[in-house]
C-alpha positions in Angstrom: 82.7 69.4 -169.3 81.0 66.8 -171.6 81.6 68.8 -174.6 85.4 68.1 -174.1 85.2 64.3 -172.7 85.1 63.5 -177.1 87.9 65.3 -177.1 89.6 63.5 -173.9 90.2 66.2 -172.1 88.1 65.6 -168.2 86.9 68.7 -166.8 86.4 68.9 -163.1 84.6 71.8 -161.8 85.5 73.0 -158.7 82.3 75.5 -156.4 83.3 77.1 -154.0 81.8 78.8 -151.1 82.8 82.2 -150.0 85.8 82.8 -149.6 88.2 86.3 -148.5 89.8 87.4 -151.7 89.7 90.1 -153.5 86.5 89.9 -156.0 84.9 89.1 -152.5 86.9 92.8 -150.9 84.1 94.9 -149.6 86.1 98.2 -149.8 86.4 97.1 -153.9 82.2 96.0 -154.4 81.2 98.8 -152.7 83.7 101.2 -155.0 82.5 99.2 -157.8 78.9 100.0 -156.3 79.2 103.8 -156.0 80.4 104.4 -159.2 78.0 102.6 -161.3 74.7 104.4 -159.0 76.8 107.3 -159.8 76.8 106.8 -163.8 73.0 105.7 -163.3 70.2 108.0 -165.2 68.6 109.5 -162.4 65.0 107.7 -163.1 66.4 104.4 -162.9 68.2 105.8 -159.0 64.2 106.8 -158.9 63.0 103.7 -159.6 65.6 101.4 -157.5 65.7 103.9 -154.4 68.5 105.2 -152.1 67.4 103.3 -149.7 68.0 99.9 -152.2 71.4 101.0 -152.7 71.7 101.1 -148.0 70.3 97.5 -147.9 73.0 96.4 -150.7 75.5 97.9 -149.3 74.5 96.2 -145.5 74.3 92.7 -147.2 77.8 93.3 -148.6 79.4 94.4 -145.1 76.9 91.1 -144.0 78.3 88.9 -146.6 81.8 89.7 -145.7 81.7 89.0 -142.2 80.5 84.9 -143.6 83.5 84.7 -146.0 86.1 82.0 -145.1 89.9 83.2 -145.1 91.1 79.9 -145.5 92.1 79.6 -149.4 93.6 76.2 -148.8 90.4 74.6 -149.1 90.0 75.6 -152.7 94.0 75.2 -153.6 93.4 72.1 -152.0 90.7 71.1 -154.5 92.6 72.5 -157.1 95.5 70.4 -156.3 93.6 67.0 -156.2 92.0 67.7 -159.3 95.1 68.2 -160.9 97.3 65.6 -159.3 94.4 63.1 -158.6 94.5 59.5 -161.0 91.2 59.8 -161.3 89.9 63.1 -159.8 86.0 63.8 -159.5 83.5 65.3 -161.3 83.1 68.6 -159.3 84.7 69.6 -155.9 82.9 71.7 -153.1 85.1 74.0 -151.2 84.2 75.5 -147.6 81.0 74.0 -146.0 78.4 76.9 -147.3 79.2 74.9 -150.4 78.3 71.4 -149.2 75.7 72.3 -146.9 74.1 75.1 -148.5 74.6 75.4 -152.1 74.7 71.6 -153.2 71.7 70.7 -151.5 70.1 74.3 -152.7 70.8 72.7 -156.7 68.6 70.3 -155.6 65.6 71.8 -155.6 63.1 73.1 -157.6 63.4 76.6 -158.8 60.2 77.9 -156.1 61.7 76.7 -153.4 65.5 78.1 -154.0 64.1 81.7 -154.3 62.3 81.5 -151.0 65.3 80.4 -149.4 
């Protein structure tokens, strides 16, 4: 962002929380993870263990339930950044970005690791 300022380009960052998209599709993520898992050497699989894989898949399903289906929150930020006379430097889309990720970014890494 700062590097582009010297060229007269204003960069705005859009930092969304979790939204339902193809990227966050449980089916796609599970398929990709299982495909990667199958290609791993037996030694690597043994290091992680089957329980790790199972817990990861459960966590993915839980994450999907928290994803916001209202993509308008993100596209509204994009529209404002593109059409505003004075766009903001940062846009946070979604309650999780505003209430969790931004405050966490100000904490020391040791505390964010705990959270």
